[in-house]
C-alpha positions in Angstrom: 8.1 -18.5 114.1 9.3 -20.7 111.3 11.2 -19.6 108.2 10.1 -20.7 104.8 10.6 -24.4 104.1 13.1 -25.4 101.4 10.2 -26.1 99.0 8.7 -22.6 99.8 12.1 -21.0 99.5 12.6 -22.7 96.1 9.2 -21.3 95.0 10.4 -17.9 96.1 13.6 -18.2 94.0 11.6 -19.3 90.9 9.1 -16.4 91.3 11.9 -13.9 91.9 13.6 -15.0 88.7 10.4 -15.0 86.7 8.4 -12.1 88.1 10.7 -9.5 89.7 11.1 -7.4 86.5 7.3 -7.2 86.2 6.9 -6.4 89.9 9.5 -3.7 89.6 7.6 -2.1 86.7 4.2 -2.2 88.3 4.2 1.2 90.2 5.0 3.0 86.9 2.3 1.4 84.7 -0.5 3.5 83.3 -3.4 3.7 85.7 -5.8 2.1 83.2 -3.7 -1.1 83.3 -3.4 -0.9 87.1 -7.1 -0.5 87.6 -7.9 -3.4 85.3 -5.6 -5.6 87.3 -7.1 -4.5 90.6 -10.7 -5.0 89.4 -9.9 -8.5 88.2 -8.2 -9.3 91.5 -11.1 -7.9 93.5 -13.6 -10.0 91.5 -11.5 -13.2 92.2 -11.3 -12.5 95.9 -15.0 -11.8 96.3 -15.8 -15.0 94.4 -13.4 -17.0 96.6 -14.7 -15.4 99.8 -18.4 -16.0 98.9 -17.8 -19.6 97.7 -15.4 -20.8 100.3 -15.8 -18.9 103.6 -18.7 -19.0 106.0 -18.4 -15.3 107.0 -18.5 -13.6 103.6 -21.1 -16.0 102.3 -23.4 -15.0 105.1 -22.6 -11.3 105.0 -23.0 -10.9 101.3 -26.1 -13.0 101.1 -27.7 -10.9 103.9 -26.9 -7.8 101.8 -28.4 -9.3 98.7 -25.0 -9.3 97.0 -23.5 -12.0 94.7 -20.0 -12.2 93.2 -21.6 -12.0 89.7 -22.7 -8.4 90.6 -19.1 -7.2 90.8 -18.6 -5.9 87.3 -17.2 -2.5 88.2 -15.5 -0.6 91.1 -18.9 1.0 91.8 -20.5 -2.4 92.3 -17.6 -3.5 94.5 -18.0 -0.4 96.7 -21.6 -1.5 97.3 -20.4 -4.5 99.3 -20.7 -4.0 103.1 -17.6 -3.1 105.0 -15.9 -5.3 107.6 -15.1 -3.9 111.0 -12.2 -4.8 113.3 -14.7 -6.3 115.8 -16.0 -8.6 113.1 -12.5 -9.7 112.3 -11.7 -10.4 115.9 -15.0 -12.3 116.5 -15.2 -14.2 113.2 -11.7 -14.3 111.9 -11.5 -18.1 111.6 -14.7 -18.1 109.6 -13.0 -15.9 107.0 -10.4 -18.6 106.2 -10.8 -20.5 103.0 -12.3 -23.7 104.3 -10.4 -25.8 101.7 -7.0 -24.9 103.4 -5.7 -26.8 106.4 -5.1 -24.4 109.3 -1.8 -26.1 110.3 -0.3 -25.0 107.0 -1.0 -21.4 107.6 1.1 -18.8 109.4 -0.7 -16.6 111.9 0.2 -12.9 111.9 -1.0 -11.1 115.0 -1.5 -7.4 115.2 0.3 -5.9 118.2 -2.8 -4.2 119.4 -3.0 -0.9 117.5 -6.6 -0.5 118.6 -6.1 -2.1 122.0 -7.4 -5.4 120.6 -5.4 -8.3 119.2 -6.2 -9.4 115.7 -5.1 -12.7 114.1 -4.6 -12.8 110.3 -3.9 -16.2 108.7 -1.5 -16.3 105.7 -0.1 -18.9 103.4 3.4 -19.1 102.1 2.5 -17.5 98.8 1.5 -14.4 100.7 5.0 -14.1 102.1 6.6 -14.9 98.7 4.6 -12.0 97.1 5.5 -9.7 100.0 9.1 -10.6 99.6 9.1 -9.6 96.0 7.3 -6.3 96.8 9.7 -5.6 99.7 12.7 -6.2 97.5 11.2 -3.7 95.0 10.7 -1.1 97.8 14.3 -1.5 99.1 15.8 -1.2 95.6 13.7 2.0 95.1 15.0 3.4 98.4 18.6 2.2 97.7 19.2 1.7 94.0 22.8 0.4 94.7 21.4 -2.5 96.8 23.7 -5.5 96.1 23.1 -9.2 96.7 25.9 -9.2 99.4 24.4 -6.3 101.3 22.8 -6.9 104.7 19.5 -5.7 106.1 19.0 -5.4 109.8 15.3 -5.7 110.9 14.6 -4.3 114.4 11.2 -5.6 115.0 8.9 -7.8 117.1 9.7 -11.1 115.3 11.8 -12.4 112.4 10.5 -12.4 108.9 9.9 -15.8 107.3 12.1 -14.8 104.3 15.7 -14.6 105.7 17.5 -14.4 102.3 17.2 -15.1 98.6 19.3 -18.2 98.0 21.8 -16.9 100.6 21.9 -13.4 99.1 20.1 -10.2 100.3 20.4 -11.5 103.9 18.0 -10.2 106.6 19.3 -10.2 110.2 17.0 -9.7 113.1 17.1 -8.0 116.5 14.1 -7.8 118.8 12.9 -4.3 119.3 12.8 -4.7 123.1 16.6 -5.3 123.2 18.5 -2.4 125.0 19.7 0.3 122.7 23.3 -0.6 123.5 22.7 -4.1 122.1 21.0 -2.8 119.0 23.9 -0.4 118.4 26.5 -3.1 119.0 24.7 -5.3 116.5 24.7 -2.6 113.9 28.4 -2.0 114.5 29.2 -5.7 114.1 27.0 -6.3 111.0 27.3 -2.9 109.3 24.0 -3.3 107.5 23.4 -1.3 104.3 19.6 -1.2 105.2 18.1 -0.6 108.6 14.4 -1.1 109.2 13.4 0.2 112.6 10.8 2.0 114.7 11.1 5.8 114.9 11.2 5.7 118.7 14.1 3.3 118.7 15.9 5.4 116.1 15.3 8.4 118.3 16.9 6.7 121.3 19.9 5.7 119.2 20.4 9.2 118.0 20.1 10.6 121.6 22.6 8.1 123.0 25.2 7.9 120.3 24.9 11.1 118.2 27.6 11.5 115.7 28.7 7.8 116.1 25.6 6.8 114.1 27.2 8.2 110.9 30.1 5.7 111.3 28.0 2.6 111.0 27.9 2.5 107.2 24.1 2.5 106.9 23.0 3.5 103.4 19.2 3.8 103.9 16.8 3.7 106.8 13.2 2.5 106.6 10.9 3.6 109.4 7.7 1.8 110.2 5.0 0.9 112.7 4.9 4.3 114.5 3.9 7.7 113.4 6.8 10.2 112.9 6.9 13.6 111.2 8.9 14.3 108.1 10.9 16.8 110.0 12.0 14.1 112.4 12.9 11.7 109.6 15.0 14.5 108.0 16.8 15.0 111.4 17.5 11.2 111.6 18.9 11.4 108.0 21.2 14.2 108.9 22.6 12.3 112.0 23.1 9.0 110.1 24.2 10.6 106.9 21.8 8.6 104.7 18.2 8.9 103.4 15.3 7.9 105.7 12.1 6.7 104.1 8.8 5.7 105.7 6.5 2.8 104.7 2.9 2.4 105.9 1.3 -1.0 106.2 -0.6 -3.3 108.6 -1.0 -6.9 109.4 -4.5 -7.0 107.9 -3.8 -5.2 104.6 0.0 -5.7 104.2 1.6 -2.8 102.3 -0.6 0.3 101.9 1.7 3.2 101.0 5.4 4.0 100.6 7.3 7.1 100.3 9.0 7.8 97.0 12.2 9.7 96.5 10.3 12.9 96.9 8.8 11.7 100.2 5.2 11.4 98.9 3.2 8.4 100.1 2.2 6.5 96.9 -0.4 3.7 97.3 1.0 0.2 96.8 -1.7 -0.9 94.3 -0.6 -4.5 93.6 -0.8 -5.2 97.3 -3.9 -3.4 98.5 -6.9 -1.6 97.2 -7.6 1.5 99.3 -10.7 3.7 99.8 -11.2 6.7 102.0 -14.7 6.8 103.5 -16.6 8.9 106.0 -15.9 7.5 109.5 -19.6 7.0 110.2 -20.9 5.8 106.9 -19.8 4.1 103.7 -19.8 7.2 101.6 -16.5 8.4 100.0 -14.8 11.6 101.0 -13.6 14.2 98.5 -9.9 14.8 97.9 -8.5 17.0 100.6 -11.0 15.8 103.2 -10.0 13.5 106.1 -11.4 10.0 105.7 -11.2 6.6 107.3 -9.0 4.2 105.5 -10.9 1.2 104.2 -8.8 -1.5 102.4 -8.8 -4.8 100.6 -5.7 -7.0 100.8 -5.0 -8.2 97.2 -2.4 -10.8 98.2 -4.1 -12.8 101.0 -6.2 -15.5 99.4 -6.1 -17.8 102.4 -8.1 -15.4 104.5 -9.6 -12.7 102.3 -9.9 -9.3 104.0 -12.3 -7.2 101.9 -13.4 -3.6 102.5 -11.9 -3.6 106.0 -12.2 -0.6 108.2 -8.7 -0.4 109.6 -9.4 2.6 111.8 -6.6 4.9 110.4 -7.4 8.3 109.1 -5.9 9.8 106.0 -6.3 12.5 103.3 -5.9 11.8 99.6 -3.9 14.3 97.5 -5.1 15.7 94.2 -4.1 13.2 91.6 -1.2 15.1 89.9 1.8 13.5 88.2 4.8 12.9 90.5 8.2 13.5 89.1 9.4 10.1 90.6 7.5 8.4 87.7 5.1 6.5 89.9 1.5 6.7 88.7 -0.3 5.6 91.9 -2.5 8.0 93.9 -0.9 9.8 96.8 -1.9 10.1 100.4 -1.3 13.7 101.4 -1.5 13.1 105.1 -1.6 10.1 107.5 -3.4 11.4 110.6 -3.3 8.3 112.8 -5.9 6.2 114.4 -9.5 7.3 114.5 -9.7 6.3 118.1 -6.5 8.2 119.1 -7.8 11.5 117.9 -8.5 14.0 120.7 -12.2 14.6 121.1 -13.8 18.1 121.4 -17.3 19.1 122.5 -18.3 21.4 119.6 -15.5 21.0 117.1 -14.0 18.3 114.9 -11.6 15.8 116.5 -7.9 16.7 116.5 -6.1 14.0 114.6 -3.2 12.3 116.4 -0.9 13.2 113.5 -1.5 16.9 114.2 -0.8 16.4 117.9 2.4 14.6 116.9 3.4 17.6 114.8 2.9 19.9 117.8 5.1 17.7 119.9 8.0 18.2 117.5 7.7 22.0 118.2 8.9 21.3 121.7 12.3 20.5 120.4 12.5 22.6 117.2 10.7 25.8 118.1 10.9 25.9 121.9 14.3 24.2 122.0 13.4 22.2 125.1 15.6 19.3 126.3 12.9 16.7 125.8 14.0 13.1 125.0 10.7 11.3 124.9 7.0 12.2 125.3 3.5 10.9 125.7 0.3 13.0 125.4 -2.9 11.6 126.8 -6.4 12.9 126.7 -7.9 11.7 130.0 -11.2 13.6 129.9 -12.9 15.9 127.3 -11.0 18.9 128.6 -8.1 17.2 130.4 -4.8 16.4 128.9 -1.7 15.0 130.5 1.8 15.5 128.9 4.4 13.1 130.1 8.0 14.0 129.3 11.4 12.3 129.7 13.7 15.2 129.9 17.5 15.9 129.8 19.6 17.9 132.3 18.9 21.2 130.6 15.1 21.0 131.1 14.0 23.3 133.8 10.6 22.0 135.0 9.3 25.1 136.7 9.9 27.3 133.6 9.5 24.7 130.8 6.4 23.0 132.0 4.6 26.3 131.7 5.9 26.8 128.2 4.6 23.4 127.2 1.1 24.1 128.7 1.0 27.5 127.0 2.0 26.2 123.6 -0.5 23.4 123.7 -3.4 25.7 124.6 -2.3 28.3 122.0 -2.3 25.5 119.3 -5.4 23.5 120.3 -7.5 25.8 122.4 -7.6 27.2 125.9 -10.5 25.0 126.9 -7.9 22.2 127.6 -6.5 21.8 131.1 -3.0 20.6 130.6 -0.9 18.8 133.2 2.8 18.3 132.5 4.7 15.5 134.2 8.5 14.8 134.1 9.0 11.0 134.3 12.1 8.8 134.2 10.8 6.6 131.4 7.7 5.8 129.4 6.6 2.2 129.3 6.3 0.5 125.9 3.7 -2.0 124.8 4.3 -5.8 124.9 5.4 -5.6 121.2 7.9 -2.8 122.1 6.0 0.1 120.5 6.0 3.5 122.0 2.5 5.1 122.1 3.0 8.8 121.8 -0.6 9.8 121.5 -3.5 8.3 123.5 -7.1 9.2 124.0 -8.9 7.5 126.9 -12.3 8.6 125.5 -13.9 5.6 123.8 -14.1 1.9 124.5 -10.9 0.7 122.8 -8.6 3.7 122.6 -7.1 3.4 126.1 -4.6 0.8 125.0 -4.2 2.0 121.4 -1.0 2.4 119.5 0.1 4.8 116.9 -1.0 4.1 113.3 1.1 2.2 111.0 2.6 -1.3 111.0 5.3 -2.9 109.0 4.5 -5.2 106.1 6.7 -7.8 107.7 4.4 -8.4 110.6 4.5 -9.9 114.0 3.9 -13.6 113.2 3.7 -16.9 114.9 3.6 -20.3 113.3 
């Protein structure tokens, strides 16, 4: 995948000099100003999509909608939503027909629903992302200096490798052995580490106290679901803060943790709604809803009211002492199609199952290194464990089974397997929670994907 050309890099430097102060202030603006910006941006995107893409013109015309109708958020929310299946089937028909395809960069989702999605982006998208990522990193690490290094452990390099030779980003493929990743960290001594939780977990298991000697100042987790308790544990081992950011290839940045570990929406990057999974009606604060988003920075291929498939709960809109004014997601509960099904009860969100798994180490004190929990049938669950030398299968398997049934119900039949390893996906992700009930969920991955996506030229 190509880096930005010298012309594109020059445009990045110019925009960084001109706009980075305004970008840095945006999360702290009054919500009336933010909402006015979002509505104006939404109106522009809908007009562009209607006038210059085949897909949206047909979809909105069939619904009797015209861009001139979008005079309020309520009117915008009357637009029909877009599903992942539509994006897969008609993705190229969503591209602005005025743009040459060979000038775009293709970002491919690594299959979080078991289906590969292609998103087309222009260089301006990456320039805007770079400014927003820089803002995020400076919020996480206020002492971030131009000579500091960032190490990105991910599926592909990011098109922006530096800002005029400063704020350099180095890359290691996430399928590299842990020993190679650790050796690279020891050699580069990055101030910022962006990494999957599962890889971080492996590094902590293998190297323990040595992790604190690497000079890392802040860690940003992404792409896989992890609990706050686990991030706190990583922070204790590395001796630095660990923050999580939540994003996707389709919508770019969605939410980021603040210094108080609350997930604030990134309102200059995406416009987020939480809807009932089976209809377009909104859910009330405190209720679990499906995340529906509009990417505000992708004009090459507008993605408008897109049902991503993730489930979340909105917090009551109270002021946060960090100073950010954006709404907060109280809970990220994982993919809709990775939730465990029940016959006469609500689905069990994958986030809650993930929380249960952490009890194996914290409460039961079991020597578990890695896990995978799979719902194979309605009442059948398989728990796969990579264990250490202190795990006693005959005794501890029974504890795992008992604890699962006590937490989620005795109607589940639980089978525990101790395995030498758990395979990763082609993009290197670890899938901790799977439900095989449903058409697409068998190959699903955990919710969340980094803004700096898996891209090809």
